[in-house]
C-alpha positions in Angstrom: -0.4 -0.1 0.1 1.4 3.5 -0.8 1.9 6.3 1.5 -1.3 7.8 -0.4 -2.8 6.0 0.1 -2.8 5.2 3.7 -3.4 8.9 4.1 -6.8 8.3 2.1 -7.8 6.0 4.7 -6.7 7.4 7.7 -8.6 10.5 6.2 -11.4 8.5 5.8 -11.2 7.1 9.0 -11.5 10.3 10.6 -14.2 10.9 8.7 -16.0 8.1 9.6 -15.6 8.4 13.4 -17.1 12.6 12.5 -20.4 10.9 11.4 -20.8 8.6 14.5 -19.9 11.5 17.1 -22.0 14.2 15.3 -25.0 11.4 15.0 -24.4 11.1 19.2 -24.7 14.8 19.4 -27.4 15.5 17.9 -29.0 12.5 19.0 -31.4 11.9 16.0 -31.5 10.1 12.6 -30.6 12.3 10.1 -30.0 11.9 6.6 -26.6 12.2 4.9 -27.3 16.0 3.4 -27.8 16.8 6.8 -24.7 14.9 8.2 -22.3 15.8 5.7 -23.4 20.0 6.2 -23.3 19.3 10.1 -19.4 17.9 9.6 -18.1 20.0 6.7 -17.9 17.4 4.6 -18.4 16.6 0.9 -21.8 14.9 0.3 -20.1 12.1 -1.6 -17.8 11.3 0.8 -20.5 11.4 3.1 -22.6 8.8 1.5 -20.3 6.2 0.6 -18.8 5.7 4.3 -22.5 5.8 5.4 -23.1 3.2 2.9 -20.0 1.5 4.1 -21.0 1.9 7.9 -24.7 0.6 7.1 -22.8 -2.8 5.5 -21.4 -3.2 8.7 -24.0 -2.1 10.7 -22.4 0.7 12.6 -24.6 2.4 11.4 -29.3 1.4 10.9 -31.4 2.8 8.1 -34.5 4.9 10.1 -38.1 5.1 8.6 -37.9 5.3 4.7 -37.1 8.9 3.9 -33.2 8.1 3.9 -32.1 8.5 7.7 -29.3 6.8 9.5 -28.6 6.5 12.9 -26.0 4.8 14.9 -26.5 1.0 14.6 -26.6 -2.0 17.3 -23.6 -3.0 15.7 -21.9 -0.2 18.5 -23.9 -1.8 21.4 -22.4 -4.5 21.1 -18.7 -3.3 20.4 -19.4 -1.4 24.0 -20.5 -4.8 25.4 -17.0 -6.5 24.6 -15.4 -3.7 25.7 -17.1 -3.6 29.1 -16.6 -7.1 29.9 -12.7 -6.6 29.5 -12.5 -3.5 31.1 -11.8 -2.9 34.5 -12.3 0.6 35.5 -16.2 0.5 34.3 -16.9 -2.7 36.3 -15.1 -2.3 39.5 -16.1 1.7 39.5 -20.0 0.6 38.5 -19.4 -1.2 42.0 -17.9 2.5 44.2 -20.4 3.9 42.5 -23.5 1.4 44.5 -21.7 1.7 47.3 -21.1 5.5 47.8 -25.1 6.0 47.0 -25.7 2.8 49.8 -23.7 5.0 52.1 -24.8 8.8 51.1 -28.0 8.3 49.8 -27.4 10.8 46.6 -26.3 10.4 43.2 -23.1 9.3 42.2 -21.2 9.0 39.0 -17.9 8.7 37.0 -16.9 10.8 34.9 -13.9 11.4 32.0 -12.6 13.6 29.4 -14.1 13.4 26.0 -11.8 15.0 23.9 -11.7 18.6 24.5 -14.8 17.6 27.0 -16.2 16.6 29.8 -18.8 13.8 30.1 -20.2 11.5 32.8 -19.9 7.9 31.9 -21.6 6.1 34.5 -24.1 7.3 37.1 -25.7 5.5 39.8 -29.0 7.6 40.4 -30.1 8.4 44.6 -32.1 6.7 47.0 -34.3 10.0 46.8 -37.7 10.7 46.1 -36.9 13.2 43.0 -34.6 12.3 40.6 -31.4 14.1 40.4 -28.9 12.7 37.1 -27.6 13.1 34.4 -27.5 11.8 30.3 -24.5 9.1 30.3 -22.4 10.4 27.2 -23.2 13.8 26.7 -20.9 16.1 26.3 -20.1 19.6 28.2 -17.4 21.9 28.7 -14.9 21.2 31.2 -15.0 24.7 33.1 -18.4 23.5 34.0 -17.9 21.0 36.3 -15.9 20.5 39.5 -14.2 17.1 38.0 -12.4 19.2 35.2 -10.8 20.6 37.7 -8.9 16.8 38.7 -9.5 15.9 35.6 -6.5 18.3 34.0 -4.5 18.1 37.0 -1.4 16.5 34.8 -1.4 18.7 32.0 1.0 22.6 32.2 -1.0 25.8 32.0 -0.4 26.0 28.1 -1.4 22.1 27.3 -4.9 23.8 29.1 -5.5 26.7 27.3 -5.2 24.6 24.0 -7.4 22.2 25.1 -10.1 23.8 25.9 -12.5 25.4 23.1 -12.4 29.4 24.4 -16.4 29.9 24.3 -16.3 27.2 27.5 -15.2 29.3 29.7 -18.3 31.4 29.6 -20.7 29.8 32.2 -24.3 29.4 31.6 -25.6 32.4 33.5 -23.6 34.1 30.9 -20.4 35.0 33.4 -17.2 34.1 32.1 -14.9 32.6 34.2 -11.5 33.8 34.4 -8.5 31.6 32.4 -6.5 32.6 36.1 -8.9 31.2 38.5 -9.6 28.5 36.5 -6.1 27.2 36.9 -5.7 28.1 40.4 -8.4 26.0 41.3 -6.9 23.1 38.9 -2.9 23.5 41.1 -5.1 23.4 44.7 -7.8 20.7 43.6 -4.4 18.6 42.8 -3.1 19.2 45.9 -6.5 18.7 48.0 -7.4 15.6 45.7 -10.8 16.7 46.0 -12.8 19.5 44.9 -16.2 20.5 45.1 -19.2 23.4 44.3 -22.2 24.8 43.6 -23.4 23.6 40.3 -22.7 25.8 37.5 -25.5 24.0 35.5 -28.7 24.5 37.9 -29.5 26.5 40.9 -29.7 23.5 43.3 -27.2 20.8 43.3 -23.7 21.1 45.0 -21.2 18.8 43.2 -18.5 17.0 44.9 -15.7 14.9 43.0 -12.6 13.4 43.5 -9.7 12.0 41.3 -9.3 8.2 40.7 -5.5 8.1 39.9 -3.0 5.8 37.9 0.4 4.3 38.8 1.7 7.6 37.6 -0.1 9.7 39.7 -2.7 10.4 36.6 -6.6 11.2 37.2 -7.6 9.0 35.1 -11.1 9.6 35.5 -13.2 10.8 39.0 -16.1 10.0 40.9 -18.9 12.4 41.9 -21.6 13.2 44.4 -24.4 15.6 42.9 -26.5 16.6 46.0 -29.1 19.0 46.6 -27.2 22.1 48.6 -28.8 21.9 51.8 -28.2 18.3 52.0 -24.8 19.3 50.5 -23.6 21.6 53.5 -25.2 19.7 56.2 -23.7 16.5 55.2 -20.1 18.1 53.5 -17.5 16.4 55.7 -19.2 12.8 55.8 -20.0 12.9 51.6 -16.2 14.5 51.1 -14.7 11.6 52.7 -16.9 8.8 51.7 -16.1 9.7 48.1 -11.9 10.3 48.9 -12.5 6.9 50.4 -14.2 5.3 47.6 -11.7 6.7 44.8 -8.7 6.0 46.7 -9.8 2.8 46.5 -10.9 1.9 43.1 -7.7 3.5 42.3 -5.6 0.4 44.3 -8.3 -2.4 42.5 -7.3 -0.9 39.3 -3.7 -0.5 39.2 -3.1 -3.9 41.6 
């Protein structure tokens, strides 16, 4: 295979992932024309890739108007991944333990490229529901976990990673870069970060790092609680979360 062929295949693979990421982000079936417009790719390229992904059941047709969406083969690939991914399996047990001790919603959170996402979640044992959509991307500066997940990066790497518009919070105010960097460095020292959620007006978010053998935060465990309960039980929730995160780190690093 020539170098040009290798480069073309690599570019096609990038475009295929762009299609999958775009459909996940939009969250509904689309026609190839709309996908092409959304990812800024030539229609002919998208039609060719969609046909290939349909053949492999990575995409599936929806309805009779040419719409396509994420296919069931992705589910089976995901299940295969989970069977061999100790972090997800062990984190699921950790989240259940957090819920049993605090009765609050517990989450495992990760970086997803330039964004933050909730990878796993156990809802709290409450009459009302506090939850997030698993897999939905959010700006890193909006999150408690973001202060921990970036701790191994230099200031320059952090600035390069985060989209400038992501420093604009939901209320329209802009988070100063200097404040964000200072919070990251302090969170790394403390091994913990919490704040009143910027995404709503009634929850408080706690986050603790799960570190690998090099000390890099590979994910966080989180508690999302009503602000009044978070204030009342702050020290208990903090200790439960830190202990759970440290125990999870030991299990996956052994």
